C-alpha positions as CSV (number, residue, x, y, z in Angstrom):
1,M,-70.7,-139.6,86.9
2,R,-73.4,-137.0,85.1
3,V,-71.5,-134.2,83.8
4,Q,-73.3,-131.1,82.5
5,L,-71.4,-128.8,80.4
6,F,-72.7,-125.2,78.9
7,K,-71.3,-123.5,75.8
8,T,-72.1,-119.5,76.1
9,L,-71.8,-118.9,72.5
10,P,-75.3,-118.5,70.7
11,A,-76.3,-121.5,69.5
12,S,-75.7,-119.9,65.5
13,A,-71.9,-120.0,66.2
14,G,-72.1,-123.8,65.9
15,P,-70.8,-126.7,67.6
16,D,-67.9,-126.0,70.0
17,I,-65.5,-128.8,69.2
18,G,-63.4,-128.2,72.3
19,L,-66.5,-128.9,74.8
20,G,-66.9,-131.9,72.4
21,Y,-63.5,-133.5,72.7
22,L,-64.1,-132.8,76.5
23,A,-67.3,-134.6,76.0
24,T,-65.8,-137.9,73.9
25,A,-63.7,-138.2,76.5
26,L,-65.6,-138.3,79.4
27,R,-68.0,-140.5,77.6
28,R,-65.2,-143.0,76.7
29,A,-64.8,-143.2,80.6
30,G,-68.4,-144.0,81.5
31,H,-69.9,-141.1,82.4
32,L,-73.1,-139.5,81.0
33,V,-72.6,-136.1,79.2
34,R,-75.0,-133.4,78.2
35,I,-74.1,-130.2,76.2
36,D,-76.1,-127.1,76.6
37,D,-76.9,-123.4,75.4
38,V,-76.6,-121.0,77.5
39,D,-79.6,-118.8,76.4
40,Y,-80.9,-115.8,78.0
41,D,-84.4,-115.3,78.8
42,E,-85.3,-111.7,79.8
43,S,-88.2,-113.1,82.0
44,R,-86.3,-115.7,83.5
45,G,-82.7,-115.0,83.6
46,V,-79.8,-116.7,82.6
47,H,-78.9,-118.1,85.8
48,R,-82.3,-119.2,86.9
49,S,-82.1,-121.4,83.1
50,V,-79.0,-122.9,83.8
51,A,-80.0,-124.2,87.2
52,E,-83.3,-125.3,86.0
53,R,-81.6,-127.5,83.8
54,V,-78.6,-128.8,86.1
55,S,-81.3,-129.8,88.7
56,D,-83.3,-131.4,85.5
57,F,-80.7,-133.7,84.4
58,E,-79.1,-134.1,88.3
59,A,-75.8,-133.6,87.5
60,D,-72.7,-134.2,89.6
61,W,-70.5,-131.8,87.9
62,V,-71.1,-128.6,86.2
63,G,-68.6,-126.8,83.5
64,A,-69.1,-123.8,81.4
65,K,-66.6,-122.9,78.5
66,V,-66.6,-118.7,78.9
67,F,-65.4,-116.1,76.2
68,D,-64.2,-113.0,77.1
69,H,-64.0,-110.4,74.2
């Protein structure tokens, strides 16, 4: 299974340990996993950017770690 995970914090925040643990467990179970940052692009919008990446990767499952401050 192809699993795509998205990190919603800025790339400058560094790697996300929680998503890393999840990705490791999924990979050990035999899944193909990719972790991407959600970058907001004024001209294309965040939703289109995420949808394009999911489509390009042909993900079966998509997850996002979301923070609310």
